[in-house]
C-alpha positions in Angstrom: 71.2 80.5 129.9 67.7 81.3 130.8 64.9 78.8 129.8 63.2 81.6 127.7 66.5 82.3 125.9 67.4 78.7 125.2 64.9 78.1 122.4 65.9 81.2 120.6 69.4 79.8 120.2 68.7 76.1 120.0 67.4 76.5 116.4 70.9 77.4 115.2 73.5 74.7 114.6 77.2 75.7 114.4 78.6 74.6 111.0 82.0 76.4 110.9 84.4 78.6 112.9 84.9 82.1 111.6 87.0 83.2 114.5 86.6 80.8 117.4 89.1 82.7 119.6 86.7 85.7 119.6 83.6 83.6 119.7 82.4 84.0 116.1 80.9 81.1 114.3 78.9 80.4 111.2 75.6 78.8 112.1 72.7 77.4 110.2 69.0 77.6 111.0 67.8 74.0 111.4 64.4 74.6 109.9 65.0 77.1 107.1 68.6 76.1 106.3 69.7 79.7 106.1 73.1 80.7 107.3 73.8 83.3 110.0 76.7 84.5 112.2 76.7 83.8 115.9 78.8 86.1 118.1 79.6 86.0 121.8 80.6 89.4 123.2 82.1 90.2 126.5 82.3 94.0 126.0 79.2 95.5 124.2 76.4 98.0 124.4 73.1 96.1 124.7 71.2 99.3 123.8 73.0 99.5 120.3 72.1 95.9 119.3 68.5 96.2 120.7 68.0 99.3 118.6 69.4 97.7 115.5 67.3 94.6 116.0 64.2 96.8 116.1 65.4 99.3 113.4 67.4 97.5 110.7 69.7 99.8 108.7 71.0 99.4 105.2 74.7 98.5 105.1 74.6 97.0 108.6 74.1 93.3 109.3 70.6 92.6 110.5 70.3 91.5 114.1 67.9 88.5 114.6 68.5 87.5 118.2 70.0 89.2 121.3 70.5 87.0 124.3 72.2 88.4 127.4 73.6 86.0 130.0 76.4 85.9 132.6 77.7 89.3 131.5 77.9 88.2 127.9 75.8 89.0 124.9 75.1 86.2 122.3 74.0 87.6 118.9 72.5 85.9 115.8 73.1 88.3 112.9 72.9 88.3 109.1 75.8 86.5 107.3 77.4 88.8 104.8 79.3 87.1 101.9 82.2 88.7 100.3 85.8 89.9 101.1 86.9 92.5 103.6 88.8 95.6 102.6 91.8 94.1 104.5 91.7 90.9 102.3 91.6 93.1 99.2 94.6 95.1 100.4 96.5 92.0 101.3 95.8 90.4 97.9 96.3 93.4 95.5 97.9 96.1 97.5 96.6 99.8 97.6 93.4 100.5 95.8 92.8 103.0 93.0 91.4 106.5 93.7 88.2 105.6 91.9 87.7 102.4 94.1 88.5 104.3 97.3 86.0 107.1 96.4 83.3 104.6 95.5 83.7 102.6 98.7 83.9 105.7 100.9 80.8 107.3 99.4 79.0 104.0 100.4 80.6 104.0 103.8 79.6 107.7 104.4 76.0 106.7 103.6 76.1 103.9 106.2 77.6 106.2 108.8 75.0 108.9 108.2 72.3 106.3 108.9 74.1 105.3 112.1 74.7 108.8 113.2 71.1 109.8 112.5 69.7 107.2 114.9 67.9 108.4 118.1 70.3 108.6 120.0 73.2 108.6 117.5 75.2 105.3 117.2 79.0 105.7 116.9 80.8 102.7 115.5 84.2 103.5 117.0 86.1 100.7 115.2 86.1 101.5 111.6 89.0 99.6 109.9 89.5 97.5 106.8 88.7 94.1 108.5 85.4 95.5 109.6 84.2 96.4 106.1 82.9 93.7 103.7 82.5 94.2 100.0 79.9 91.8 98.6 80.3 90.1 95.2 78.1 92.8 93.6 80.3 95.6 95.0 78.0 96.7 97.9 79.8 97.8 101.1 78.7 96.5 104.4 79.9 97.8 107.8 80.2 94.9 110.3 81.4 94.3 113.9 79.6 96.8 116.1 81.2 95.4 119.3 82.7 98.7 120.2 79.7 100.8 119.1 77.9 103.0 121.6 75.0 105.4 121.7 76.3 109.0 121.8 73.6 110.7 123.9 76.0 113.5 125.0 75.7 112.6 128.7 79.2 111.3 129.1 82.1 113.7 129.6 84.6 111.2 128.2 84.7 107.6 127.1 84.9 105.3 130.2 85.8 102.2 128.2 88.7 102.7 125.9 87.9 100.7 122.7 89.1 101.0 119.2 92.1 100.0 117.1 95.4 101.8 117.5 96.1 104.0 114.5 92.4 104.3 113.7 91.1 105.4 117.1 90.5 109.2 117.5 92.1 111.0 120.5 88.8 111.1 122.3 88.8 107.3 122.4 91.8 107.5 124.7 90.0 109.4 127.4 90.3 112.9 125.9 86.6 113.3 125.4 83.4 111.5 124.5 83.0 109.7 121.2 80.6 111.2 118.6 80.2 111.4 114.8 83.6 113.1 114.4 85.2 110.0 116.0 84.1 107.9 113.1 85.1 110.6 110.7 88.7 110.5 112.1 88.8 106.7 111.4 87.3 107.3 108.0 90.3 109.6 107.1 92.8 107.0 108.4 91.0 104.3 106.3 91.1 106.3 103.1 94.8 106.9 103.6 95.5 103.3 104.2 93.5 102.2 101.2 95.5 104.6 99.0 99.0 104.1 100.4 98.9 100.8 102.3 100.0 102.7 105.4 98.4 104.6 108.3 98.1 108.4 108.1 100.7 108.8 110.9 103.2 106.8 108.9 102.7 108.0 105.3 100.4 110.8 104.2 98.6 110.3 100.9 99.0 112.8 98.1 96.7 113.7 95.2 93.1 114.9 95.1 91.9 113.0 98.1 94.8 114.3 100.4 92.9 117.5 101.6 89.8 115.5 102.6 92.0 113.0 104.5 93.9 115.8 106.3 90.6 117.3 107.4 89.2 114.0 108.6 92.2 113.3 110.8 92.6 116.7 112.6 93.4 116.2 116.2 90.8 118.8 117.2 87.4 117.3 116.4 85.9 120.8 115.6 88.3 121.1 112.6 87.1 117.8 111.1 84.2 117.4 108.8 81.0 118.0 110.8 79.2 115.0 109.5 79.5 111.9 107.2 77.1 113.6 104.9 79.6 116.5 104.4 82.4 114.0 103.6 80.1 112.2 101.1 79.3 115.5 99.4 83.0 116.3 99.0 83.7 112.8 97.6 80.9 113.0 95.1 82.4 116.1 93.6 85.7 114.1 93.2 83.7 111.4 91.3 82.7 114.0 88.7 86.2 115.6 88.5 88.7 112.9 89.4 91.8 115.1 89.0 90.5 118.1 90.8 91.5 118.1 94.5 88.8 118.3 97.2 88.7 121.9 98.5 88.2 122.3 102.2 87.0 125.4 104.0 89.8 125.3 106.5 91.4 128.8 106.6 94.7 127.3 107.6 95.1 125.7 104.2 95.8 129.2 102.8 98.8 129.7 105.1 102.3 129.3 103.6 104.1 125.9 104.0 105.3 125.4 107.5 102.2 127.1 109.1 99.3 125.1 107.7 99.2 122.3 110.4 99.4 124.7 113.3 102.5 122.9 114.8 104.4 125.3 116.9 107.8 123.9 116.1 107.1 123.9 112.3 105.9 127.5 112.6 109.0 128.6 114.4 111.3 126.9 112.0 109.2 128.3 109.1 109.5 131.8 110.5 113.3 131.5 110.8 113.6 130.0 107.3 111.5 132.6 105.6 113.3 135.4 107.4 116.7 134.1 106.3 115.5 133.6 102.7 114.2 137.2 102.5 117.4 138.6 104.1 119.7 136.6 101.8 117.8 137.4 98.6 117.1 141.1 99.3 120.7 141.9 100.5 122.8 140.1 97.9 125.0 142.3 95.7 126.6 141.7 92.3 129.7 143.6 91.3 129.6 145.8 88.2 125.8 145.6 87.9 123.6 148.7 87.9 121.4 149.3 90.9 118.2 148.7 89.0 119.5 145.3 87.7 120.5 144.3 91.3 117.1 145.1 92.6 115.5 143.0 89.8 117.9 140.1 90.5 117.0 140.2 94.2 113.2 140.1 93.6 113.5 137.5 90.8 115.6 135.2 93.0 113.2 135.6 96.0 110.2 134.8 93.9 112.0 131.8 92.4 112.8 130.3 95.7 109.3 131.0 97.1 107.7 129.4 94.0 109.9 126.3 94.4 109.0 126.1 98.2 105.2 126.5 97.6 105.2 124.0 94.7 107.3 121.4 96.5 104.9 121.6 99.5 101.9 121.3 97.2 100.4 124.6 98.3 96.6 124.5 97.6 97.2 121.2 95.7 99.0 122.9 92.9 100.9 119.7 92.0 97.6 118.1 90.8 97.8 120.3 87.7 101.1 118.5 86.6 100.6 114.9 85.3 104.0 113.7 86.5 103.2 115.0 90.0 100.0 112.9 90.1 101.8 109.7 89.5 101.5 107.0 92.2 105.2 106.2 91.7 107.3 108.2 94.3 110.3 108.4 91.9 108.2 109.8 89.0 106.4 112.2 91.4 109.7 113.5 92.8 111.1 113.9 89.3 108.1 116.0 88.3 108.5 118.3 91.3 112.3 118.7 90.6 111.6 119.5 87.0 109.0 122.2 87.9 111.3 123.7 90.5 114.2 123.9 88.0 111.8 125.6 85.5 111.2 128.4 88.1 114.9 129.2 88.2 115.3 128.8 84.5 112.5 131.4 84.0 114.3 133.6 86.5 117.5 133.5 84.4 115.5 134.1 81.2 113.8 137.2 82.6 117.1 138.7 83.9 118.7 138.0 80.5 115.9 139.7 78.6 116.0 142.7 81.0 119.7 143.1 80.6 119.5 142.9 76.8 116.7 145.4 76.5 117.8 147.9 79.1 121.6 147.5 79.1 
């Protein structure tokens, strides 16, 4: 350690280990008695921490000291009291939709501040353990060890950082990290908070599902363009909790099997729809007039299509049925089956009425 750097750190006394394995300690200033966090980083972007030290941002721990020595960076930063989202998940399980929306609106505000820096700062490691909720409900985004300045000069990330499951494709060498990288992790985080599982393990349902799907698109150009855009969508949901977030992705209007753009799903969907149309439109019933047979064919086809589209939650139609909004999978499945059965019951009723009137 250089002589000039030594006095800057000698004022802080280690009082507790937060994570000694990763070089994180709680320290106390010997003159003021205030508590801070001391971190020793082996992988870091000095430019990020120097910028934040000079330009403190709301929702980000304030940086008080940055001392670089022997390819390491020693930080003294603000101590944030509270519980991490990971601790809340471990203690109480998945959060309510209202809690998730509230926290994510706050997180989007913090991300917007980071992404609006000159050059933009990308966090690159958004996950529950890196988000602290203070006792008064304020969200703080911590641990910027993996953060970098996204100046657009790099063709792809040269240092692969991030947490598996949360890291966007570009963090594995398929491009350069930017604001959309944090938006991908934001979508994974929302899914985890709602379901207790990552988005590649279990996809959330309900009003937040469209926003999550758009955040975690593999192609970054199909994700939300900014944290501000995500916050705008979430704020609409705060006003109308049961109305799903609408996205402008034209693929959401395609029939089930085609909305995700997966080639195998589209091939199977094409075969499935073709067989359904062929079976329904060619079926014959003995001793039934031609006009009645035609009506039967059309009614059966429409009933099957209605059941398929509803079961696949086309354009979030399930949100209009209370049973289908339940967080309990069994109740939600029961609601879907009841509605599907209703479609076929209506088909039978229509055919019976037609036969009675025109027989």
